[in-house]
C-alpha positions in Angstrom: -15.3 4.1 -1.4 -16.3 2.6 -4.6 -20.0 3.3 -4.0 -19.6 7.0 -4.3 -18.0 6.7 -7.7 -20.8 6.4 -10.7 -20.6 2.5 -11.8 -22.4 0.3 -14.1 -25.4 -1.5 -12.8 -24.3 -4.9 -11.2 -20.5 -4.2 -11.0 -19.3 -5.2 -7.6 -15.9 -4.2 -6.0 -12.8 -6.7 -6.9 -12.3 -7.4 -3.1 -15.7 -7.6 -1.2 -15.7 -6.8 2.7 -13.5 -4.9 5.0 -11.6 -8.1 6.2 -10.9 -9.2 2.4 -9.8 -5.5 1.8 -7.4 -5.6 4.7 -6.0 -9.2 3.4 -5.8 -8.1 0.1 -4.2 -4.9 0.9 -1.5 -6.5 3.5 -1.2 -10.0 3.1 -1.6 -11.2 -0.3 0.7 -10.4 -3.8 -0.7 -8.2 -6.5 0.3 -7.7 -9.5 -0.8 -3.9 -11.8 0.2 -2.6 -15.0 0.8 1.0 -14.2 2.1 2.0 -17.6 1.9 0.8 -21.9 3.9 2.0 -24.4 3.4 0.7 -28.2 -0.4 0.5 -27.9 -2.2 3.2 -30.2 -4.6 5.3 -29.0 -8.0 4.3 -29.7 -8.6 7.0 -32.5 -5.4 5.7 -34.1 -6.2 1.6 -33.6 -6.3 -0.6 -36.4 -6.1 -4.1 -37.5 -2.1 -3.9 -37.7 0.6 -5.5 -36.2 2.9 -3.5 -33.8 6.6 -3.3 -33.4 6.6 -3.7 -29.9 4.3 -3.5 -26.8 6.3 -2.5 -23.6 4.5 -2.5 -20.0 5.5 -1.1 -16.5 4.1 -3.6 -14.1 4.0 -3.1 -10.4 4.1 -6.4 -8.1 3.2 -5.9 -4.5 4.4 -9.0 -2.0 3.3 -9.4 1.4 5.5 -9.0 4.5 7.8 -12.1 5.1 8.7 -12.7 1.2 11.9 -12.0 -0.1 11.4 -9.3 -2.7 14.7 -10.3 -4.8 13.5 -14.1 -5.0 9.9 -13.1 -5.9 11.5 -10.6 -8.5 13.5 -13.3 -10.2 10.5 -15.6 -10.3 8.4 -13.1 -12.1 11.4 -12.3 -14.5 11.7 -16.0 -14.9 7.9 -16.8 -15.4 7.8 -13.5 -18.0 10.7 -14.6 -20.3 10.3 -18.4 -20.4 8.5 -19.9 -23.3 6.5 -16.9 -24.1 3.6 -17.7 -26.7 4.4 -17.8 -30.8 8.1 -17.1 -30.6 7.7 -13.4 -29.0 10.9 -12.2 -27.9 10.2 -11.1 -24.4 12.8 -8.7 -22.3 12.3 -8.0 -18.8 14.3 -5.2 -16.6 13.6 -4.3 -13.1 13.9 -1.6 -10.5 15.1 -2.3 -7.1 13.2 -4.7 -5.4 11.9 -4.1 -1.8 10.5 -6.3 1.1 7.1 -6.0 2.7 6.5 -4.4 6.3 5.1 -6.1 9.3 5.5 -4.0 12.6 6.8 -5.4 15.6 4.6 -5.6 18.9 4.9 -2.4 20.5 6.5 -2.1 24.0 4.2 -1.7 27.0 5.6 2.0 27.7 4.7 3.1 24.0 1.4 1.4 24.0 0.3 2.9 27.4 1.5 6.5 26.0 -0.8 6.4 23.2 -3.3 5.0 24.9 -3.5 7.8 27.5 -3.1 10.2 24.8 -5.7 8.9 23.0 -8.1 8.9 26.0 -7.2 12.5 26.6 -7.4 13.6 23.1 -10.5 11.5 21.7 -12.2 10.2 25.1 -11.5 6.7 23.7 -8.8 4.1 24.1 -6.4 3.7 21.1 -7.3 1.2 18.3 -4.8 -0.6 16.4 -5.4 -1.3 12.5 -2.6 -3.0 10.7 -2.0 -1.0 6.9 0.8 -0.8 4.8 2.1 -4.2 4.8 3.7 -3.6 1.0 5.3 -0.1 1.8 8.9 -0.9 0.9 10.1 2.5 2.8 8.8 1.1 6.3 10.5 -2.3 5.6 13.7 -0.4 4.9 13.1 1.6 8.5 12.5 -1.6 10.5 16.1 -3.2 8.9 17.8 0.3 9.7 16.4 0.4 13.3 15.3 -3.1 14.5 14.7 -2.3 18.3 12.3 1.0 17.5 8.9 1.0 18.2 7.1 2.0 15.3 3.8 4.2 14.9 2.8 4.5 11.0 -0.3 6.7 10.8 -1.9 9.5 9.0 -4.8 11.8 9.4 -7.8 10.9 6.9 -10.9 11.9 8.7 -13.9 12.0 7.4 -14.4 12.2 3.5 -10.4 12.2 3.1 -11.1 9.2 0.5 -7.2 8.8 0.5 -5.6 7.6 -2.9 -9.2 8.7 -4.4 -9.0 11.5 -7.0 -10.6 13.4 -4.7 -8.5 13.0 -1.9 -8.6 15.7 0.7 -6.8 16.6 4.5 -9.4 16.7 7.1 -8.5 19.7 9.1 -10.0 19.3 12.5 -9.0 15.5 12.2 -5.5 16.5 11.5 -5.4 18.8 14.4 -6.6 16.1 16.9 -4.4 13.2 15.7 -1.1 15.9 16.1 -2.3 17.0 19.5 -2.6 13.2 20.2 0.6 12.3 18.8 2.3 15.2 21.0 1.1 14.3 24.1 2.0 10.5 24.0 5.4 11.9 22.8 5.7 14.4 25.8 4.9 11.7 28.3 7.6 9.4 26.8 10.1 11.9 27.3 8.9 13.0 30.9 
């Protein structure tokens, strides 16, 4: 994706290579600043002291890490011994665990594989993504014996989560057809 956008000469992506992208997106923690208050805009900025700075942080943890423990460790790290006598307070939103899909049952895998061959002419391909999606972990906790199929329809040029994200209609129709065939065979 990064090659589709203008960048300065010599700029490299943070995560090189497809395997590293998958590992970083699912099995490595990350911390992002998603919002800032108390910082002046560039046109109003000057060499002055600010009364406060507030940050909204997003911490993504991989599956298998307890979210409450990770959150407590983050609070401790940020509030303990701040530099220069600064006062740091940290309030949290709800913590949520990561997701690791259980292995598919043979019946479910066979239904998906047959539907994929019928729809696309090729066997099903499995790709793990979404390890840091808390909703999936909540569903897994609520339905521990359920088979999981987490999928979407991206298609050529879809650019998921990009500034020009779009839905490729032919790919969406094909994925819908495939899933309908798999579900129908499970109910037969």
